[in-house]
C-alpha positions in Angstrom: 106.8 125.4 132.2 107.2 124.1 128.7 110.3 124.5 126.5 110.0 127.9 124.8 109.9 126.6 121.3 107.2 124.1 122.0 105.2 126.6 123.9 105.4 128.9 120.9 104.1 126.2 118.6 101.3 125.2 120.9 100.5 128.8 121.8 99.9 129.7 118.2 97.2 127.1 118.2 95.3 128.6 121.1 93.1 130.9 119.0 92.2 128.1 116.7 91.4 125.9 119.6 89.1 128.6 121.1 87.3 128.8 117.7 86.4 125.1 117.9 84.9 125.7 121.4 83.0 128.9 120.3 79.9 127.1 118.8 79.1 125.6 122.2 76.6 128.2 123.2 74.4 126.1 125.5 76.5 123.6 127.4 75.0 121.7 130.3 75.9 123.7 133.4 75.5 123.5 137.2 72.0 125.1 137.0 70.7 121.8 135.5 72.2 119.6 138.3 70.3 118.1 141.2 72.9 119.1 143.7 76.6 119.9 144.1 78.8 118.0 146.5 79.4 120.4 149.4 83.0 119.1 149.9 84.3 120.4 146.6 83.9 123.3 144.2 82.8 120.9 141.5 79.6 118.9 141.3 80.2 115.2 141.3 80.0 113.2 138.1 77.0 111.4 139.6 75.2 114.8 140.0 75.0 115.1 136.2 73.0 111.8 135.9 69.3 112.3 135.1 66.9 110.6 137.6 66.2 107.7 135.3 69.9 107.0 134.8 70.6 107.3 138.5 67.8 104.8 139.3 69.4 102.3 136.8 72.8 102.8 138.4 71.3 102.1 141.8 69.7 98.9 140.5 72.9 97.7 139.0 74.7 94.8 140.6 78.1 95.7 139.1 80.9 96.6 141.6 81.9 99.7 139.6 78.4 101.3 139.7 78.1 100.6 143.4 81.6 102.1 144.0 80.7 105.3 142.0 77.4 105.7 143.9 79.1 105.2 147.3 81.6 107.9 146.5 82.1 109.6 143.2 85.4 108.9 141.4 86.1 112.5 140.9 86.2 113.1 144.6 89.6 111.3 144.7 91.2 114.3 142.9 91.2 116.3 146.1 92.7 113.4 148.1 96.0 113.2 146.2 97.8 116.0 148.2 96.5 114.6 151.5 97.6 111.1 150.7 101.1 112.2 149.7 101.6 114.4 152.8 100.3 111.9 155.3 102.3 109.0 153.8 105.5 111.0 153.9 104.8 112.2 157.5 104.1 108.6 158.7 100.5 109.4 159.5 99.2 107.0 156.9 100.3 103.9 154.9 98.9 102.8 151.6 97.5 99.7 153.2 95.2 101.9 155.4 93.5 103.6 152.5 90.0 102.4 151.7 90.1 99.4 149.2 87.7 101.0 146.7 89.7 104.3 146.8 92.9 102.3 146.3 91.9 100.0 143.5 89.1 101.8 141.8 88.7 105.6 142.5 92.3 106.5 142.1 92.0 105.5 138.5 90.0 108.8 138.0 93.2 110.5 138.9 95.3 108.4 136.6 96.8 106.4 139.4 96.6 102.6 139.1 97.4 100.1 141.9 99.4 97.3 140.3 99.7 94.6 143.1 100.2 91.6 140.8 102.8 90.9 138.1 106.2 89.5 137.4 108.0 92.8 138.4 105.5 94.5 140.6 104.0 94.0 144.1 101.3 95.4 146.4 101.9 99.1 147.1 103.3 99.8 143.6 101.5 102.1 141.2 101.4 103.2 137.6 100.7 106.8 136.6 99.1 107.5 133.2 99.5 110.9 131.6 96.8 112.3 129.3 98.5 114.0 126.4 96.2 115.3 123.6 97.5 114.4 120.2 100.6 112.9 121.8 102.7 116.0 121.9 105.3 116.2 124.7 108.5 118.2 125.2 112.0 117.5 126.6 111.1 118.8 130.0 108.2 116.2 130.2 110.6 113.4 129.1 113.0 114.3 131.9 110.0 114.4 134.3 109.1 110.8 133.4 112.7 109.7 133.8 113.0 111.3 137.2 109.8 109.6 138.3 110.8 106.1 137.1 114.5 106.1 137.9 114.2 105.5 141.7 112.1 102.4 140.9 115.1 100.6 139.4 114.5 97.4 137.4 110.9 97.3 138.7 110.1 100.7 137.1 109.4 101.6 133.5 108.3 104.4 131.1 105.9 103.2 128.5 104.4 104.8 125.4 100.9 103.4 124.9 98.7 102.7 121.8 96.7 105.9 122.6 99.7 108.3 122.6 99.8 108.3 126.4 102.9 108.0 128.6 102.8 105.7 131.6 105.3 105.5 134.5 105.4 102.2 136.4 106.6 101.0 139.8 106.2 104.2 141.9 104.9 104.4 145.4 101.6 106.0 146.2 103.0 109.2 147.6 105.2 109.6 144.5 102.3 108.8 142.2 100.2 111.6 143.8 103.1 114.0 143.5 103.7 113.2 139.9 100.0 113.5 139.1 99.7 116.9 140.7 102.9 118.3 139.1 102.1 117.1 135.6 99.7 120.0 135.2 102.6 122.5 135.1 104.0 120.5 132.1 100.8 121.1 130.0 99.6 117.6 130.8 97.3 115.9 133.3 96.6 112.5 134.7 93.0 113.2 135.6 90.3 111.2 133.8 92.8 108.9 132.1 91.3 105.7 133.4 88.1 103.9 134.4 84.7 105.3 133.2 86.1 108.4 131.5 87.1 109.5 128.0 90.6 108.3 127.3 93.4 110.1 125.6 92.6 112.1 122.5 94.5 110.6 119.6 95.4 112.5 116.5 98.0 112.5 113.7 101.6 112.3 114.9 102.7 114.5 112.0 99.9 117.1 112.4 100.9 120.5 111.1 104.0 119.3 109.3 102.6 116.6 107.0 102.8 117.6 103.3 99.8 115.3 102.6 97.6 116.2 105.5 94.0 117.5 104.9 93.7 119.1 108.4 95.9 119.8 111.4 94.5 117.6 114.2 96.2 119.3 117.1 93.8 122.2 117.9 90.8 119.9 117.4 92.2 117.2 119.8 93.1 119.9 122.3 89.6 121.5 122.1 87.8 118.2 122.6 90.1 117.3 125.5 89.6 120.7 127.1 85.9 120.3 126.9 86.0 116.9 128.6 88.7 117.6 131.2 88.0 121.3 132.1 91.3 122.3 130.4 93.1 119.5 132.2 92.0 120.6 135.7 89.3 117.9 135.8 85.7 118.3 134.8 82.9 116.2 136.3 80.3 116.5 133.5 81.6 113.3 131.9 83.3 111.8 134.8 80.6 109.1 135.4 80.2 107.4 132.1 78.8 103.9 131.8 82.2 102.7 130.6 85.4 104.0 129.1 85.2 105.9 125.8 87.7 106.5 123.0 87.8 109.5 120.6 90.3 110.1 117.7 90.8 112.6 114.9 92.4 111.6 111.6 94.0 114.3 109.6 95.0 112.4 106.4 94.1 109.4 104.3 96.6 107.3 106.3 94.3 107.2 109.3 97.2 107.3 111.7 94.6 107.6 114.6 92.8 104.3 113.8 89.3 105.8 113.5 87.8 102.3 112.9 88.5 101.1 116.5 87.3 104.2 118.4 83.9 105.1 119.8 84.1 108.3 117.8 86.3 108.5 114.8 86.6 111.7 112.8 87.8 111.0 109.3 89.1 114.0 107.3 87.5 114.4 103.9 86.7 117.3 101.7 83.1 118.4 101.1 82.2 117.5 97.6 80.4 120.8 96.8 82.4 123.4 98.8 85.8 121.8 99.0 86.0 122.5 102.8 87.9 119.9 104.8 85.8 118.4 107.5 85.0 115.0 108.9 83.0 112.0 108.1 81.9 110.5 111.4 82.4 106.8 112.3 80.9 105.4 115.5 81.2 102.5 117.9 84.5 100.8 117.3 86.0 98.9 120.3 87.7 95.8 121.6 86.7 93.8 124.7 86.8 90.3 126.1 83.3 89.4 124.7 83.2 91.4 121.5 85.3 93.3 118.9 83.6 95.8 116.6 84.7 97.9 113.7 83.1 101.4 113.8 80.1 102.0 111.5 79.7 105.1 109.2 77.2 107.5 110.6 76.3 109.1 107.3 77.2 112.5 108.8 79.8 115.1 107.8 80.7 118.0 110.1 83.0 121.0 109.6 85.9 121.3 112.1 84.1 123.9 114.1 81.4 121.3 115.1 83.8 118.6 116.3 83.5 119.6 120.0 79.8 119.9 119.7 79.5 116.5 118.1 81.5 114.8 120.9 79.6 116.7 123.6 76.3 115.6 122.2 77.3 111.9 121.9 78.8 111.8 125.3 75.6 113.3 126.8 73.5 110.6 125.2 76.0 107.8 126.1 76.3 109.0 129.7 72.5 109.2 130.2 71.3 106.2 128.2 74.2 103.7 128.1 73.9 100.5 130.0 74.6 100.6 133.8 73.7 96.9 134.2 76.1 94.8 132.1 79.6 96.3 131.6 80.2 94.0 128.6 77.3 95.8 126.9 78.2 99.3 128.2 80.1 100.5 125.1 78.7 102.9 122.6 78.1 100.3 119.9 75.5 98.5 122.0 73.5 101.7 122.5 73.7 102.4 118.8 72.4 98.9 118.0 69.6 99.3 120.6 68.4 102.5 119.1 69.2 101.8 115.5 71.9 103.7 113.7 69.6 106.2 111.9 67.7 107.0 115.1 70.8 107.4 117.1 72.3 109.8 114.5 69.0 111.7 114.5 69.2 112.1 118.2 72.9 113.3 118.0 72.0 115.9 115.3 69.1 117.2 117.5 71.4 117.6 120.5 74.0 119.4 118.3 71.4 121.8 117.1 70.6 122.7 120.7 74.2 123.7 121.3 75.1 125.4 118.0 73.0 127.8 116.0 75.4 127.3 113.1 75.0 123.5 113.0 73.6 122.2 109.7 73.2 118.5 109.2 75.1 117.2 106.2 75.4 113.6 104.9 78.8 111.9 104.7 80.9 113.1 101.8 82.4 110.7 99.2 85.8 109.4 100.0 88.6 109.3 97.4 88.4 106.2 95.2 92.0 106.0 94.1 94.6 103.8 95.9 96.5 105.3 98.8 99.2 103.4 100.6 99.5 104.2 104.3 102.9 105.7 105.1 105.5 104.6 107.6 106.6 107.6 109.7 109.9 106.1 111.0 113.1 107.4 109.6 113.6 110.8 107.8 110.7 112.5 106.0 110.5 115.9 104.4 107.9 118.2 105.9 105.7 120.7 104.0 107.3 122.2 100.8 109.4 125.2 101.4 109.9 124.5 105.1 113.5 123.2 104.7 112.7 120.9 107.6 112.1 117.2 108.2 110.7 114.9 110.9 112.8 112.0 112.1 110.9 108.9 113.4 112.6 106.9 116.1 111.7 103.3 116.8 111.2 102.6 120.5 111.0 98.8 120.9 107.5 97.9 122.2 107.2 101.5 123.5 109.4 100.8 126.5 111.9 103.5 127.6 114.6 103.5 130.3 115.2 106.7 132.2 118.5 107.0 130.3 116.8 106.6 126.9 114.1 109.2 127.9 116.8 111.7 128.8 118.7 111.0 125.7 115.6 111.7 123.5 115.0 114.9 125.5 118.6 116.0 124.8 118.2 115.2 121.1 114.9 117.2 121.0 116.6 120.2 122.7 119.4 120.2 120.2 117.5 119.4 117.0 113.7 119.9 117.3 113.1 122.8 119.5 112.4 120.6 122.5 109.3 119.0 120.9 108.6 115.2 120.5 105.6 113.4 119.1 104.2 110.0 120.2 102.6 107.5 117.9 100.0 104.8 118.4 102.7 102.4 117.3 104.5 103.4 120.5 107.3 105.3 118.8 108.7 108.8 118.9 109.1 111.5 116.3 111.3 114.6 116.4 109.6 117.3 114.2 110.9 120.5 112.6 114.5 119.4 112.2 116.5 121.6 109.9 117.4 119.7 106.8 121.0 120.7 107.3 121.0 119.0 110.7 119.2 115.8 109.8 122.3 113.7 109.2 123.8 114.7 112.5 120.6 113.8 114.4 120.3 110.4 112.6 123.9 109.6 113.4 123.3 110.4 117.1 120.1 108.4 117.3 121.7 105.4 115.6 124.9 105.5 117.6 125.9 102.7 119.9 125.2 104.9 123.0 121.5 103.7 123.2 121.4 100.7 120.8 117.7 99.9 121.4 116.7 103.1 119.6 116.9 103.3 115.9 115.7 105.3 112.9 115.8 102.3 110.5 115.0 99.0 112.3 114.2 95.8 110.4 110.8 95.0 109.0 109.7 92.9 111.9 111.1 94.9 114.8 109.8 98.2 113.4 106.2 96.9 113.3 106.0 95.5 116.8 103.4 96.8 119.3 102.9 95.3 122.7 100.7 95.9 125.8 102.1 95.9 129.3 101.8 92.1 129.6 102.3 90.0 132.7 105.4 91.8 133.8 103.3 94.6 135.3 99.6 93.9 134.5 97.5 91.9 137.0 95.1 90.5 134.3 97.5 89.6 131.5 97.6 85.9 130.7 101.0 86.1 129.0 104.1 88.3 129.0 104.4 90.6 125.9 107.1 93.2 125.8 109.9 91.1 127.1 109.2 88.2 124.7 108.7 90.5 121.7 112.1 92.0 122.3 113.6 88.6 122.4 111.7 86.8 119.6 111.6 89.4 116.8 115.3 90.1 116.6 115.8 86.3 116.6 113.5 86.0 113.6 115.2 88.9 111.8 118.5 87.0 112.1 116.9 83.9 110.6 114.8 85.5 107.9 114.8 88.0 105.1 111.5 89.8 105.4 110.8 91.9 102.3 108.2 94.3 103.7 106.9 95.7 107.0 105.0 93.1 109.0 103.1 94.6 112.0 103.1 92.1 114.9 100.9 93.0 117.8 101.5 91.3 121.2 98.6 91.6 123.7 98.5 89.7 127.0 94.7 89.1 127.2 91.5 89.4 125.3 91.0 93.0 126.4 93.5 93.6 123.6 95.1 96.8 124.8 97.8 96.2 122.1 95.0 95.9 119.4 96.0 92.5 118.2 93.1 92.4 115.8 94.6 95.2 113.6 98.1 93.7 113.3 99.2 91.8 110.2 99.9 89.2 112.8 98.2 89.4 116.2 99.3 87.4 119.3 96.7 87.3 122.1 97.4 85.8 125.5 95.7 82.4 125.9 96.2 79.0 127.6 98.5 76.7 125.8 100.3 73.3 126.1 103.9 72.3 125.5 106.0 69.2 125.8 106.9 68.5 129.5 110.6 69.1 129.9 110.9 66.0 132.0 111.2 63.9 128.9 108.0 61.9 129.6 106.5 62.9 126.2 103.4 64.3 128.0 102.0 67.8 127.4 101.8 70.3 130.2 99.7 73.5 130.6 101.5 76.8 130.1 101.0 80.4 129.1 100.7 81.0 125.4 99.1 83.0 122.6 96.4 82.6 120.0 97.7 83.8 116.6 95.4 86.1 114.5 95.8 86.9 110.8 94.1 89.4 108.5 94.2 92.7 110.3 94.5 95.8 108.1 94.7 99.5 108.9 94.4 102.7 106.8 91.5 103.6 104.6 90.1 100.1 104.3 90.5 98.5 107.8 89.8 94.9 108.7 90.0 93.0 112.0 92.0 89.8 112.0 90.7 86.4 113.0 92.2 83.6 115.1 94.2 81.3 112.8 96.1 79.2 115.4 95.3 78.5 119.0 97.5 77.8 121.9 101.1 78.5 120.9 103.3 78.2 123.9 104.8 81.5 125.1 108.4 80.4 125.1 110.8 82.3 122.9 111.9 79.2 121.0 108.4 77.8 120.3 106.9 81.1 119.5 109.7 82.0 117.1 109.3 78.8 115.2 105.5 79.2 114.9 106.0 82.8 113.7 108.7 81.7 111.3 106.3 79.4 109.5 103.7 82.1 109.2 106.1 84.7 107.9 107.4 82.3 105.2 104.0 81.0 104.2 102.0 84.3 104.3 104.4 87.2 104.1 107.1 86.2 101.6 109.9 85.8 104.1 112.8 83.6 103.1 115.2 81.7 105.3 118.7 83.1 105.1 122.1 81.5 105.9 121.4 81.7 109.6 118.7 79.1 109.1 115.7 78.4 111.3 115.2 77.1 114.8 114.6 73.7 113.1 114.7 71.4 116.1 112.1 73.3 118.0 109.7 73.4 115.0 108.0 70.0 115.6 107.5 70.9 119.3 105.9 74.2 118.3 103.6 72.4 115.9 102.7 69.8 118.6 102.1 72.5 121.2 99.8 74.5 118.9 97.8 71.4 117.7 94.2 71.4 118.7 
């Protein structure tokens, strides 16, 4: 059960959440399906596919479509308890499980086999928790710690760039147990991977932000409940052509990054009525082959139509998205195939079927004055008259040890009613702290007990974001979190950096760490460096391409590659970053000086 204070806060949103679901008067139901799987109470995700879609899936040569047709991903949900019990009794080993179940279908349950990586091996798994709007409590933090601790140095707790939590290094029986027990914590692991809608992202300061336009929590919860069957698993959208991202922004800061989501809801007031609703942005995504900023749909919706909008778009995407080429199976490709205007017309027609109250409105004008996106780390006053503040805690590259997770849980119990918020920058906020207790909390958080955590880190360290990297990810080309924690403090010792610089480390072109939106982006790539044998020859090594120009907030931009092939050694990477920080970001070298001797080698290694 949840901590009582947190349960009270979330419980007070239940009526509001129900109101967002109310307009859905004609949802697709079992009566429209071809057949239900007799082995389960739920129809399969495949059963929702129209005949034409099913025929395209059958004609597909992609492994993923073949696996889904052979056995629906949602069917693995019922196997978790069986797997756990049989493994513990000795009746089954993980090696005996069907390979497609192990490496593909378990992702529908949020369980990911991680056989390759620096600190992982066959038979080790990662569990991903789906947490709408990134709100957790102290009990959940201790749950993550208990799950990760037996894994030792080869386990980890990670905050993701979608406000998820992930626990790494667990055995399959433990992964199944953790997945099942997460429901009692108000969370779920179901539908957090593969061809499903990923975690619903909102504002980390929803409901407490003095500048917010709308509280994103009930909206994120309502959309998530529609997609996941109130966290129990729903098959209606469990067989999409590809993964799908949705976010809700509650203020001009756009903390949710609406420009890189398939559906982005951007809070704005209606020019005539003053009602706060959302301009809709569509199609943003990153992949190996293409990166796209979302496009404005010229559509404004009131909050009560948010679930209806998402339901309509998901139906169209599920039924009409590509099943042939997974690189073209994201929403933007379907929009371009149909044409933006025709696509929005189709969405509006679908919405009208499900909501008698729906009235199509064009996008509303956005404010023209300048607004600087805020930094949520440190101490910030909440809404006027509350006598409360939130305290943002920096978690280096989103990585927590079990001890750090328990420490944050204890701080939350003492100061924030047990509640914690996650951010897309992989940090943690403690909300609703009495102003009279803020100083005591800050002193505790900044004490030497857990020195990695801080409320006021330097301008480089505080802006770091990193994906899993080669330490645990089988497809990463370069390590990310470990090298970021080594290189950025080194640079802060060398340089005086006047302003926040957001450095994003991502291990491969899939860009889970969103390198394109960083002030500086580092993307895993092949590189060369001087051979240490003294021969003067260059040798192949792991490295990064360096991107510049990314911006977030009201006027987002994606960065472009500025330098290719920087070797991923701490010394060479630090020297390359130092030059960029001095030349582009106003950094100055301090008395500690630069790496100096390694700089020529870094230049040579990065030369085309």
